[in-house]
C-alpha positions as YAML, in Angstrom:
chain: A
units: angstrom
residues:
- id: 1
  name: MET
  ca: [92.60, 108.23, 105.34]
- id: 2
  name: SER
  ca: [88.91, 108.89, 105.90]
- id: 3
  name: HIS
  ca: [89.44, 110.92, 109.09]
- id: 4
  name: LEU
  ca: [92.55, 112.46, 110.69]
- id: 5
  name: PHE
  ca: [92.98, 113.53, 114.30]
- id: 6
  name: CYS
  ca: [95.97, 115.29, 115.86]
- id: 7
  name: ASN
  ca: [96.39, 115.15, 119.63]
- id: 8
  name: GLY
  ca: [92.73, 114.30, 120.01]
- id: 9
  name: GLN
  ca: [91.36, 117.02, 117.71]
- id: 10
  name: PHE
  ca: [90.34, 116.97, 114.06]
- id: 11
  name: ALA
  ca: [93.47, 117.70, 112.03]
- id: 12
  name: ASP
  ca: [93.60, 121.00, 110.12]
- id: 13
  name: ALA
  ca: [95.77, 122.27, 107.27]
- id: 14
  name: ASN
  ca: [98.50, 123.51, 109.64]
- id: 15
  name: VAL
  ca: [98.92, 120.03, 111.08]
- id: 16
  name: LEU
  ca: [99.04, 118.39, 107.66]
- id: 17
  name: GLY
  ca: [101.63, 120.90, 106.47]
- id: 18
  name: ALA
  ca: [103.91, 120.02, 109.37]
- id: 19
  name: ALA
  ca: [103.46, 116.31, 108.68]
- id: 20
  name: LEU
  ca: [104.84, 116.82, 105.17]
- id: 21
  name: VAL
  ca: [108.31, 117.47, 106.62]
- id: 22
  name: ASN
  ca: [108.51, 113.65, 106.56]
- id: 23
  name: TYR
  ca: [110.42, 113.26, 109.82]
- id: 24
  name: GLY
  ca: [108.55, 110.86, 112.03]
- id: 25
  name: HIS
  ca: [107.45, 107.27, 112.46]
- id: 26
  name: PHE
  ca: [104.23, 105.31, 112.60]
- id: 27
  name: THR
  ca: [102.47, 102.04, 113.24]
- id: 28
  name: SER
  ca: [99.53, 100.51, 111.40]
- id: 29
  name: LEU
  ca: [96.93, 98.23, 112.92]
- id: 30
  name: GLN
  ca: [93.50, 96.73, 112.49]
- id: 31
  name: VAL
  ca: [90.65, 97.26, 114.96]
- id: 32
  name: ARG
  ca: [87.84, 94.74, 115.18]
- id: 33
  name: LYS
  ca: [84.92, 95.21, 117.57]
- id: 34
  name: GLY
  ca: [86.95, 97.85, 119.37]
- id: 35
  name: ALA
  ca: [89.86, 95.45, 119.99]
- id: 36
  name: VAL
  ca: [93.43, 95.11, 118.68]
- id: 37
  name: GLN
  ca: [95.90, 92.24, 118.45]
- id: 38
  name: GLY
  ca: [99.35, 93.08, 119.79]
- id: 39
  name: TRP
  ca: [98.42, 96.51, 121.17]
- id: 40
  name: VAL
  ca: [101.28, 96.38, 123.68]
- id: 41
  name: LEU
  ca: [103.74, 95.67, 120.84]
- id: 42
  name: HIS
  ca: [102.43, 98.66, 118.90]
- id: 43
  name: GLN
  ca: [102.88, 100.87, 121.95]
- id: 44
  name: GLN
  ca: [106.42, 99.61, 122.48]
- id: 45
  name: ARG
  ca: [107.29, 100.28, 118.84]
- id: 46
  name: LEU
  ca: [106.00, 103.85, 119.09]
- id: 47
  name: GLN
  ca: [107.76, 104.51, 122.39]
- id: 48
  name: GLN
  ca: [111.12, 103.18, 121.20]
- id: 49
  name: ALA
  ca: [111.08, 105.08, 117.90]
- id: 50
  name: THR
  ca: [109.94, 108.31, 119.59]
- id: 51
  name: HIS
  ca: [112.90, 108.09, 121.93]
- id: 52
  name: GLU
  ca: [115.32, 107.39, 119.08]
- id: 53
  name: LEU
  ca: [114.07, 110.08, 116.68]
- id: 54
  name: PHE
  ca: [113.10, 112.83, 119.14]
- id: 55
  name: ASP
  ca: [114.86, 112.02, 122.44]
- id: 56
  name: ALA
  ca: [111.39, 112.23, 123.95]
- id: 57
  name: GLY
  ca: [108.90, 110.03, 125.72]
- id: 58
  name: LEU
  ca: [105.44, 109.09, 124.48]
- id: 59
  name: ASP
  ca: [102.44, 109.01, 126.81]
- id: 60
  name: VAL
  ca: [100.80, 105.75, 125.72]
- id: 61
  name: ALA
  ca: [97.93, 106.19, 128.17]
- id: 62
  name: GLN
  ca: [97.03, 109.48, 126.49]
- id: 63
  name: LEU
  ca: [97.55, 107.87, 123.09]
- id: 64
  name: THR
  ca: [95.05, 105.16, 123.96]
- id: 65
  name: VAL
  ca: [92.48, 107.75, 125.01]
- id: 66
  name: TRP
  ca: [92.96, 109.65, 121.75]
- id: 67
  name: LEU
  ca: [92.60, 106.46, 119.72]
- id: 68
  name: LYS
  ca: [89.40, 105.43, 121.51]
- id: 69
  name: ASP
  ca: [87.95, 108.92, 121.06]
- id: 70
  name: ALA
  ca: [88.86, 108.97, 117.36]
- id: 71
  name: LEU
  ca: [87.15, 105.61, 116.80]
- id: 72
  name: ALA
  ca: [84.10, 106.82, 118.73]
- id: 73
  name: GLN
  ca: [83.87, 110.05, 116.72]
- id: 74
  name: CYS
  ca: [84.01, 107.99, 113.52]
- id: 75
  name: ASP
  ca: [81.49, 105.51, 114.96]
- id: 76
  name: ALA
  ca: [83.97, 102.80, 113.97]
- id: 77
  name: CYS
  ca: [84.12, 99.47, 115.80]
- id: 78
  name: ASP
  ca: [86.07, 98.03, 112.86]
- id: 79
  name: ALA
  ca: [88.78, 100.13, 111.22]
- id: 80
  name: SER
  ca: [92.24, 100.43, 109.73]
- id: 81
  name: VAL
  ca: [94.33, 102.74, 111.90]
- id: 82
  name: ARG
  ca: [97.61, 104.53, 111.29]
- id: 83
  name: ILE
  ca: [99.25, 106.27, 114.25]
- id: 84
  name: THR
  ca: [102.02, 108.68, 113.27]
- id: 85
  name: VAL
  ca: [104.34, 110.40, 115.73]
- id: 86
  name: PHE
  ca: [105.92, 113.63, 114.44]
- id: 87
  name: SER
  ca: [106.41, 117.18, 115.70]
- id: 88
  name: ARG
  ca: [104.90, 120.40, 114.41]
- id: 89
  name: ALA
  ca: [107.82, 122.19, 116.08]
- id: 90
  name: PHE
  ca: [110.55, 120.14, 114.39]
- id: 91
  name: ASP
  ca: [112.95, 122.29, 112.36]
- id: 92
  name: PHE
  ca: [115.24, 120.42, 109.98]
- id: 93
  name: ARG
  ca: [117.68, 123.33, 110.26]
- id: 94
  name: GLN
  ca: [118.00, 122.68, 114.01]
- id: 95
  name: PRO
  ca: [117.29, 118.95, 114.32]
- id: 96
  name: LEU
  ca: [118.89, 118.66, 117.78]
- id: 97
  name: ARG
  ca: [116.49, 121.16, 119.35]
- id: 98
  name: VAL
  ca: [114.20, 119.47, 121.87]
- id: 99
  name: VAL
  ca: [110.60, 119.63, 120.65]
- id: 100
  name: PRO
  ca: [107.26, 118.27, 121.84]
- id: 101
  name: VAL
  ca: [105.87, 115.38, 119.81]
- id: 102
  name: ASP
  ca: [102.46, 115.23, 118.19]
- id: 103
  name: VAL
  ca: [100.29, 112.19, 117.46]
- id: 104
  name: LEU
  ca: [98.36, 111.95, 114.20]
- id: 105
  name: ILE
  ca: [95.71, 109.22, 114.08]
- id: 106
  name: GLY
  ca: [94.14, 108.18, 110.79]
- id: 107
  name: ILE
  ca: [90.92, 106.17, 110.79]
- id: 108
  name: ALA
  ca: [89.90, 104.36, 107.59]
- id: 109
  name: ALA
  ca: [87.80, 101.40, 106.51]
- id: 110
  name: PRO
  ca: [88.96, 97.98, 107.78]
- id: 111
  name: ALA
  ca: [91.34, 96.14, 105.47]
- id: 112
  name: ALA
  ca: [90.07, 93.28, 103.36]
- id: 113
  name: ILE
  ca: [93.26, 91.93, 101.85]
- id: 114
  name: SER
  ca: [93.26, 89.46, 98.97]
- id: 115
  name: THR
  ca: [94.81, 86.06, 99.64]
- id: 116
  name: THR
  ca: [95.60, 85.49, 95.97]
- id: 117
  name: ALA
  ca: [99.15, 84.19, 95.60]
- id: 118
  name: ARG
  ca: [101.62, 86.86, 94.48]
- id: 119
  name: THR
  ca: [104.98, 86.95, 92.74]
- id: 120
  name: VAL
  ca: [107.79, 89.18, 94.01]
- id: 121
  name: ALA
  ca: [111.01, 90.41, 92.47]
- id: 122
  name: PRO
  ca: [114.22, 90.30, 94.56]
- id: 123
  name: LEU
  ca: [116.10, 93.60, 94.70]
- id: 124
  name: ARG
  ca: [119.41, 94.56, 96.32]
- id: 125
  name: TYR
  ca: [118.29, 97.30, 98.70]
- id: 126
  name: GLN
  ca: [118.46, 98.11, 102.41]
- id: 127
  name: ARG
  ca: [116.02, 100.43, 104.13]
- id: 128
  name: GLU
  ca: [117.48, 103.33, 106.09]
- id: 129
  name: LEU
  ca: [117.18, 102.62, 109.85]
- id: 130
  name: ALA
  ca: [115.50, 99.34, 108.98]
- id: 131
  name: HIS
  ca: [114.41, 98.65, 112.57]
- id: 132
  name: ILE
  ca: [112.18, 101.77, 112.61]
- id: 133
  name: LYS
  ca: [108.83, 102.07, 110.84]
- id: 134
  name: HIS
  ca: [109.67, 105.59, 109.76]
- id: 135
  name: ALA
  ca: [107.91, 107.93, 107.36]
- id: 136
  name: GLY
  ca: [110.50, 107.53, 104.59]
- id: 137
  name: THR
  ca: [108.35, 105.32, 102.36]
- id: 138
  name: PHE
  ca: [109.24, 106.81, 98.95]
- id: 139
  name: PRO
  ca: [111.77, 104.13, 97.90]
- id: 140
  name: LEU
  ca: [109.46, 101.32, 99.04]
- id: 141
  name: PHE
  ca: [106.65, 102.38, 96.75]
- id: 142
  name: HIS
  ca: [109.00, 103.29, 93.92]
- id: 143
  name: HIS
  ca: [110.65, 99.86, 93.97]
- id: 144
  name: ARG
  ca: [107.24, 98.18, 94.14]
- id: 145
  name: ARG
  ca: [106.19, 100.19, 91.09]
- id: 146
  name: GLN
  ca: [109.32, 99.14, 89.20]
- id: 147
  name: ALA
  ca: [108.72, 95.49, 90.07]
- id: 148
  name: MET
  ca: [105.16, 95.73, 88.76]
- id: 149
  name: ARG
  ca: [106.52, 97.17, 85.51]
- id: 150
  name: GLU
  ca: [108.52, 93.96, 85.18]
- id: 151
  name: GLY
  ca: [105.44, 91.78, 85.65]
- id: 152
  name: PHE
  ca: [105.71, 91.06, 89.39]
- id: 153
  name: ASP
  ca: [103.24, 91.98, 92.10]
- id: 154
  name: ASP
  ca: [105.75, 93.42, 94.56]
- id: 155
  name: VAL
  ca: [109.39, 93.48, 95.60]
- id: 156
  name: VAL
  ca: [111.45, 91.74, 98.30]
- id: 157
  name: PHE
  ca: [114.71, 93.28, 99.50]
- id: 158
  name: VAL
  ca: [118.11, 91.60, 99.65]
- id: 159
  name: ASP
  ca: [120.82, 93.15, 101.81]
- id: 160
  name: GLY
  ca: [124.45, 93.86, 100.95]
- id: 161
  name: ALA
  ca: [125.48, 90.36, 102.04]
- id: 162
  name: GLY
  ca: [122.97, 88.81, 99.65]
- id: 163
  name: ASN
  ca: [120.45, 87.79, 102.31]
- id: 164
  name: VAL
  ca: [116.69, 88.21, 102.04]
- id: 165
  name: SER
  ca: [115.48, 90.78, 104.59]
- id: 166
  name: GLU
  ca: [111.88, 91.98, 104.09]
- id: 167
  name: GLY
  ca: [109.29, 92.94, 101.52]
- id: 168
  name: SER
  ca: [108.39, 96.48, 100.54]
- id: 169
  name: THR
  ca: [105.89, 96.82, 103.40]
- id: 170
  name: TRP
  ca: [105.81, 93.32, 104.85]
- id: 171
  name: ASN
  ca: [107.72, 90.49, 106.48]
- id: 172
  name: LEU
  ca: [107.91, 86.97, 105.11]
- id: 173
  name: ALA
  ca: [108.25, 83.40, 106.32]
- id: 174
  name: PHE
  ca: [109.31, 80.24, 104.50]
- id: 175
  name: TRP
  ca: [108.45, 76.55, 104.92]
- id: 176
  name: ASP
  ca: [111.03, 73.79, 104.45]
- id: 177
  name: GLY
  ca: [108.69, 70.86, 105.05]
- id: 178
  name: ALA
  ca: [109.38, 70.64, 108.78]
- id: 179
  name: GLN
  ca: [109.75, 74.12, 110.20]
- id: 180
  name: VAL
  ca: [108.94, 77.75, 109.60]
- id: 181
  name: VAL
  ca: [112.03, 79.78, 108.69]
- id: 182
  name: TRP
  ca: [112.25, 83.54, 109.22]
- id: 183
  name: PRO
  ca: [114.95, 85.59, 107.42]
- id: 184
  name: GLN
  ca: [117.78, 86.82, 109.62]
- id: 185
  name: ALA
  ca: [118.76, 90.27, 108.35]
- id: 186
  name: ALA
  ca: [118.32, 93.91, 109.26]
- id: 187
  name: ALA
  ca: [114.59, 94.59, 108.85]
- id: 188
  name: LEU
  ca: [111.56, 96.00, 110.55]
- id: 189
  name: ARG
  ca: [110.32, 93.32, 112.93]
- id: 190
  name: GLY
  ca: [106.60, 93.67, 112.29]
- id: 191
  name: VAL
  ca: [103.99, 93.26, 114.99]
- id: 192
  name: THR
  ca: [102.23, 90.56, 112.95]
- id: 193
  name: GLU
  ca: [105.52, 88.68, 112.60]
- id: 194
  name: GLN
  ca: [106.01, 88.83, 116.37]
- id: 195
  name: LEU
  ca: [102.47, 87.58, 116.99]
- id: 196
  name: LEU
  ca: [103.00, 84.71, 114.56]
- id: 197
  name: ILE
  ca: [106.25, 83.65, 116.23]
- id: 198
  name: ALA
  ca: [104.55, 83.62, 119.63]
- id: 199
  name: GLY
  ca: [101.56, 81.72, 118.22]
- id: 200
  name: LEU
  ca: [103.73, 79.08, 116.56]
- id: 201
  name: ASP
  ca: [105.52, 78.57, 119.87]
- id: 202
  name: ARG
  ca: [102.20, 78.03, 121.63]
- id: 203
  name: LEU
  ca: [101.18, 75.50, 118.97]
- id: 204
  name: GLY
  ca: [104.49, 73.67, 119.29]
- id: 205
  name: GLN
  ca: [105.48, 74.29, 115.68]
- id: 206
  name: ALA
  ca: [109.22, 74.26, 115.04]
- id: 207
  name: GLN
  ca: [110.61, 77.53, 113.73]
- id: 208
  name: VAL
  ca: [114.00, 79.17, 113.32]
- id: 209
  name: ARG
  ca: [115.52, 82.47, 112.21]
- id: 210
  name: ARG
  ca: [118.57, 82.27, 109.95]
- id: 211
  name: GLU
  ca: [120.33, 84.01, 107.10]
- id: 212
  name: LEU
  ca: [118.72, 83.20, 103.76]
- id: 213
  name: GLY
  ca: [120.70, 83.91, 100.62]
- id: 214
  name: LEU
  ca: [118.75, 83.97, 97.38]
- id: 215
  name: ALA
  ca: [120.31, 80.65, 96.36]
- id: 216
  name: THR
  ca: [118.86, 78.96, 99.45]
- id: 217
  name: LEU
  ca: [115.24, 79.76, 98.54]
- id: 218
  name: ALA
  ca: [115.08, 76.80, 96.16]
- id: 219
  name: GLY
  ca: [115.15, 74.58, 99.25]
- id: 220
  name: PHE
  ca: [111.76, 75.84, 100.44]
- id: 221
  name: SER
  ca: [108.32, 74.70, 99.36]
- id: 222
  name: GLY
  ca: [106.23, 77.57, 100.73]
- id: 223
  name: ALA
  ca: [106.40, 81.29, 101.44]
- id: 224
  name: VAL
  ca: [103.95, 83.73, 103.02]
- id: 225
  name: ALA
  ca: [103.99, 87.51, 103.42]
- id: 226
  name: CYS
  ca: [102.46, 89.27, 106.42]
- id: 227
  name: ASN
  ca: [101.78, 92.75, 107.74]
- id: 228
  name: ALA
  ca: [99.13, 94.60, 109.74]
- id: 229
  name: SER
  ca: [96.62, 94.21, 106.90]
- id: 230
  name: GLY
  ca: [96.83, 90.42, 106.86]
- id: 231
  name: MET
  ca: [98.70, 87.56, 105.21]
- id: 232
  name: TRP
  ca: [98.97, 86.25, 101.67]
- id: 233
  name: PRO
  ca: [100.85, 83.41, 99.93]
- id: 234
  name: LEU
  ca: [103.80, 83.95, 97.63]
- id: 235
  name: SER
  ca: [103.88, 81.78, 94.54]
- id: 236
  name: ARG
  ca: [107.32, 82.88, 93.38]
- id: 237
  name: VAL
  ca: [110.37, 84.93, 94.40]
- id: 238
  name: GLY
  ca: [112.21, 85.77, 91.22]
- id: 239
  name: ASP
  ca: [112.44, 82.46, 89.35]
- id: 240
  name: VAL
  ca: [111.95, 80.29, 92.45]
- id: 241
  name: PRO
  ca: [108.42, 78.78, 92.71]
- id: 242
  name: PHE
  ca: [106.65, 77.72, 95.92]
- id: 243
  name: VAL
  ca: [103.97, 75.03, 95.73]
- id: 244
  name: GLN
  ca: [102.97, 74.75, 99.40]
- id: 245
  name: SER
  ca: [102.39, 78.38, 100.27]
- id: 246
  name: GLU
  ca: [98.67, 77.84, 100.82]
- id: 247
  name: GLN
  ca: [99.41, 75.17, 103.43]
- id: 248
  name: LEU
  ca: [101.85, 77.49, 105.19]
- id: 249
  name: LEU
  ca: [99.27, 80.27, 105.12]
- id: 250
  name: GLN
  ca: [96.73, 78.03, 106.87]
- id: 251
  name: GLN
  ca: [99.31, 77.11, 109.50]
- id: 252
  name: LEU
  ca: [100.23, 80.74, 110.14]
- id: 253
  name: GLN
  ca: [96.56, 81.71, 110.36]
- id: 254
  name: ARG
  ca: [96.14, 79.19, 113.18]
- id: 255
  name: ALA
  ca: [99.14, 80.76, 114.89]
- id: 256
  name: LEU
  ca: [97.74, 84.28, 114.51]
- id: 257
  name: ASP
  ca: [94.43, 83.12, 115.95]
- id: 258
  name: GLU
  ca: [96.34, 82.37, 119.15]
- id: 259
  name: ALA
  ca: [96.90, 86.11, 119.70]
- id: 260
  name: PRO
  ca: [94.18, 87.65, 121.87]
- id: 261
  name: TRP
  ca: [92.17, 90.65, 120.78]
- id: 262
  name: VAL
  ca: [92.58, 93.30, 123.48]
- id: 263
  name: VAL
  ca: [89.77, 95.82, 123.92]
- id: 264
  name: LEU
  ca: [91.12, 99.37, 123.88]
...
């Protein structure tokens, strides 16, 4: 991160030390010309996870003020932003103790993600509390590293029932020649995924969510990964190739363009 702010102030060493406890959650987003796509969805994600992890509320009005001030202090109209909710008062020895929450905002250069097609290795793994974008990212990066050792670009997770769930830090969609298919499994429902689903509905494109075992992937001709940084085509999952991922990417980009940019 280029700049870090905690509760509206520049973050110091004490704040960063508390953040290393690794109990918290976050959301990542892109800002362009001072505006964000899906800002309400990001707020909802932060509110829900704060309640679940801390039994506390989150003042999203104050959060918005802090974010605008952080962008202004960095003179950044375009930026990559990570908003982390944690607590400097959290004590892992007394995790039930009610504590105030803190908000750490990181401001960095805007993402410029490559749209080069990537290969991913399937791996039997399920994230802990998959519905929360929590700070426990160690296994995600470790499994990505192992997949790269094997010649892949990344890793996609398969749950205990054998169904595709999500990528290391991204969601994915498939194309069967007629409709967009989203995996049905325990996973983090990303903001970009939600925006794409809404956009496809507005465009009248058929889509469905269903369980996708690894053996079913051979029935698809395209696959695309997506997260807050952007979207990119997948050329292969394991040994299964996809020849129409570029076409699906173009279709999903049109859907994402349907989402308004909301000025903060």
